[in-house]
PAZAPA-4460 file (N, C-alpha, C; in steps of 0.05 Angstrom, whole numbers, plus 32768, in hexadecimal, padded with zeros to 4 digits):
% residues 80
    n_x    n_y    n_z   ca_x   ca_y   ca_z    c_x    c_y    c_z   seq   type   mol
   82B5   7F6C   7C55   82A5   7F84   7C59   828F   7F80   7C6E     1      M     A
   8283   7F69   7C6D   826E   7F63   7C80   8278   7F61   7C9D     2      L     A
   8290   7F56   7CA0   829D   7F54   7CBB   82A2   7F70   7CC5     3      V     A
   82AD   7F82   7CB4   82B2   7F9D   7CBD   8298   7FAB   7CC5     4      Y     A
   8283   7FA7   7CB6   8269   7FB3   7CBE   825F   7FAA   7CD8     5      G     A
   8262   7F90   7CDE   8259   7F85   7CF8   826A   7F90   7D0F     6      L     A
   8284   7F92   7D0B   8295   7F9E   7D1F   828E   7FBB   7D24     7      I     A
   828A   7FCA   7D0F   8282   7FE6   7D12   8268   7FE8   7D21     8      F     A
   8254   7FD8   7D1B   823A   7FD8   7D29   823D   7FD3   7D47     9      F     A
   824D   7FBE   7D4D   8251   7FB7   7D69   8260   7FCE   7D78    10      Y     A
   8275   7FD9   7D6C   8285   7FED   7D79   8275   8006   7D7F    11      T     A
   8265   8010   7D6C   8258   8029   7D70   823B   8027   7D7A    12      Y     A
   822E   8011   7D78   8212   800F   7D7F   820D   7FFE   7D99    13      C     A
   821E   7FEB   7D9E   8219   7FD9   7DB4   8227   7FE1   7DCE    14      M     A
   823D   7FF0   7DCC   824B   7FF8   7DE4   823D   800E   7DF2    15      Q     A
   8240   800E   7E0D   8234   8024   7E1E   8244   803D   7E1A    16      K     A
   8237   8054   7E18   8246   806D   7E16   8258   8072   7E2E    17      P     A
   826D   8082   7E2A   8280   8087   7E40   8277   809C   7E53    18      S     A
   8260   80A8   7E4F   8255   80BC   7E61   8238   80B5   7E68    19      F     A
   822F   80BE   7E7E   8213   80BA   7E86   8203   80D4   7E82    20      E     A
   820D   80EA   7E8D   81FF   8104   7E8A   8214   811A   7E89    21      Q     A
   820D   8130   7E7D   821E   8147   7E7D   8217   8158   7E95    22      F     A
   822B   8166   7E9F   8226   8179   7EB5   8230   8194   7EAC    23      E     A
   821F   81A8   7EAD   8227   81C3   7EA4   823A   81D0   7EB7    24      A     A
   824F   81DC   7EAD   8261   81EC   7EBE   825F   8209   7EB8    25      T     A
   8257   8211   7EA0   8252   822D   7E9A   823B   822F   7E86    26      S     A
   822B   8243   7E89   8214   8248   7E77   8212   8266   7E72    27      L     A
   8203   826E   7E5E   81FF   828A   7E57   81EB   8296   7E6B    28      Y     A
   81F3   82AD   7E76   81E2   82BC   7E89   81D8   82D4   7E7A    29      C     A
   81BD   82D8   7E78   81B2   82EF   7E6A   81B7   8309   7E78    30      P     A
   81BA   8309   7E92   81BF   8321   7EA1   81DC   832A   7E9F    31      R     A
   81EF   8317   7EA1   820B   831D   7E9F   8214   831F   7E81    32      C     A
   8204   8314   7E6F   820A   8314   7E52   8224   8307   7E4C    33      K     A
   8229   82F0   7E59   8241   82E0   7E54   823D   82C4   7E5E    34      A     A
   824F   82B2   7E55   824F   8297   7E60   825D   8298   7E7B    35      A     A
   824F   828E   7E90   8259   8291   7EAB   8258   8276   7EB9    36      V     A
   8268   8272   7ECE   8266   8259   7EDE   824A   8258   7EEB    37      P     A
   8241   8240   7EEF   8226   823C   7EFB   8228   822B   7F14    38      V     A
   8213   822F   7F25   820F   821E   7F3D   81F6   820E   7F38    39      R     A
   81F5   81F6   7F43   81DD   81E5   7F40   81CE   81E4   7F5A    40      R     A
   81B4   81E8   7F59   81A3   81E9   7F71   818B   81D6   7F6D    41      R     A
   8186   81C5   7F81   816F   81B2   7F7F   8156   81C2   7F81    42      L     A
   8144   81BE   7F6D   812B   81CC   7F6D   8114   81BA   7F76    43      L     A
   8110   81A3   7F69   80FA   8192   7F6F   8103   8175   7F6F    44      L     A
   80F5   8164   7F7E   80F8   8147   7F7D   80DF   813C   7F70    45      V     A
   80E2   8133   7F57   80CB   812A   7F47   80CC   810B   7F45    46      L     A
   80B5   80FF   7F3E   80B5   80E2   7F3A   80C9   80D8   7F24    47      P     A
   80CD   80E9   7F10   80E0   80E1   7EFA   80FD   80E9   7F00    48      E     A
   8102   80F7   7F15   811E   80FE   7F1C   811E   8118   7F2C    49      G     A
   8136   8122   7F30   8139   813B   7F3F   813E   8152   7F2B    50      E     A
   8130   8169   7F2F   8134   8180   7F1E   8147   8194   7F2B    51      E     A
   815B   819B   7F1C   816F   81AE   7F25   816D   81C8   7F15    52      Y     A
   8174   81DE   7F22   8175   81F8   7F15   8192   8202   7F15    53      E     A
   819A   820D   7EFE   81B5   8218   7EFC   81B4   8236   7F00    54      Y     A
   81C5   8240   7F12   81C5   825D   7F18   81E0   8268   7F11    55      L     A
   81E0   8281   7F07   81F8   8290   7F01   8208   8293   7F1B    56      C     A
   8222   828E   7F1A   8233   8290   7F31   8237   82AD   7F3A    57      A     A
   8232   82C1   7F28   8237   82DD   7F2E   821E   82EB   7F38    58      Y     A
   8208   82E8   7F29   81F0   82F7   7F30   81D8   82E6   7F39    59      C     A
   81DB   82CC   7F3A   81C7   82B9   7F43   81AE   82B8   7F32    60      S     A
   81B0   82C0   7F19   819A   82BE   7F06   8197   82A1   7EFD    61      T     A
   817E   8298   7EFB   8179   827D   7EF1   8180   827C   7ED3    62      S     A
   8192   8269   7ECC   819A   8267   7EB0   8192   824C   7EA3    63      V     A
   8185   823A   7EB3   817C   8220   7EA7   8174   820C   7EBC    64      G     A
   8168   81F7   7EB3   815F   81E1   7EC5   8167   81C6   7EB9    65      T     A
   8167   81B2   7EC9   816E   8197   7EC0   815F   8183   7ED2    66      K     A
   8155   816D   7EC7   8149   8158   7ED6   815C   8140   7ED6    67      I     A
   8165   8138   7EEE   8178   8122   7EF1   8168   8108   7EF4    68      D     A
   8167   80F8   7EDF   8156   80E0   7EE0   8164   80C8   7EED    69      K     A
   817E   80CB   7EF4   818D   80B6   7F02   818B   80B8   7F20    70      N     A
   817B   80C9   7F2A   8178   80CD   7F47   816B   80B4   7F53    71      A     A
   8173   80AD   7F6B   8166   8095   7F78   8149   809A   7F7D    72      P     A
   8139   8085   7F7B   811C   8088   7F7F   8116   808C   7F9D    73      Q     A
   8102   809C   7FA3   80FA   80A1   7FBE   80E6   808C   7FC7    74      I     A
   80EA   8081   7FDE   80D7   806D   7FE9   80C9   8079   8001    75      E     A
   80AF   8077   8002   80A0   8081   8018   8096   806A   8029    76      V     A
   809D   806B   8043   8094   8056   8055   807E   8061   8067    77      L     A
   8068   8053   8068   8052   805B   8079   804E   8047   808F    78      I     A
   8050   8050   80A8   804D   803F   80BF   802F   803B   80C5    79      K     A
   8026   8023   80C9   800A   801F   80D0   8004   8026   80ED    80      P     A
***
């Protein structure tokens, strides 16, 4: 029983998940009153990541936002 418990712990707790982040393909639009396909638009570049806005593919209403924390860090070079 102890061996089974250790195998269970390793299998479900120690392995890396098979996904990194979810990407929305359709969201509810309050103007269209239905789940619709969405487009992603870059809104801001923040120190903690890039912020994206999801827009309805039919009426371009904003239906949500997301901060992508896996974005590469921005480096600023200042010439003397």
